[in-house]
C-alpha positions, 0 to 999 in steps of 0.5 A: 427181009427174009429171016435166013437172009437176016440171020445170014448178015450176023452169024454163020450157020450151017446150011442145015440149021438155016433150013430148020430155022426156016421150017420152025419160025411158022411165017403168016401174013396179017392185015393192017391193025392185027393184034399179034398180042393183046396187053397183060398177055402170057405169050411165049412167042418170038416174032420177027417182022419180015415185011411191015411195021409194028408197035408195042403199046400199054394201056393207061387211064380207063384204056387210053393205049400209049406207044412203047416202041416200034418195030419195022422189018428185020427186028425181033420182038418178044414179050420179055416179062412172059418168057423170062419172068412168067409174069403177064406182060403189060404190052399187046402188039399191034401191026400198023401195015399189012405185015409178013411176021415169022413166030416160034415158041421160045422153048423151041428157039432155045433148044436150036439156041442150045445146039448153035454157038453162032445162034447163042452169040446171035441173041446175045448180040440181039439182046445187047442191041435191045437193052441200047434202044430201051437205054436210049429210050429211057434216056430221051424221055427223061433228058430230051426236049421233044424236038430232040426226041422228034428229030432222034425218031426221024433219024431211027424210023425215017419213014415213020411219018408215012407209016404210023398215025400221028397219034402213035407217034405223039404217044411214043414221043410222050407228047400230044398230038397238038405238040407233034403238029406244032413241032413238025410245022417248025421243020 
């Protein structure tokens, strides 16, 4: 879905602001496996996935990468640690499919947010969605079995098995690929 369509579904923006935002968010096409961000980055960019699938990941134990989160179409992603805390973000971002990604520097976006109550409301709603998603993820890793995490992942991302490598899915679930194979065979 295009950025403007996404915004229109959530808030009422003036036609002028729609045009300005459409021009302000740079649209780029990237190939599968492109790294939008490396781990330990200080990026100030906000990304919107128009088409494709991305994952955030971090490096552990001599470079082993662990999938932190998936971002499919119609999702915003940004390095919170860099933008809001001026620290390096431990998360890299990799595209798992050929993708169309929109991006804007956060300081530029903030100018528009300050001028629009509708955009300010949208940002608040998006941040609440992110908090809820990460709260759910934290709960799942602490209190749910691998089978429960797998079931919920399939509900959240119904086509993930067709779009992401099993190794990334297993690391997202906090299990080995062998355990993932066993769980998949049981269904």
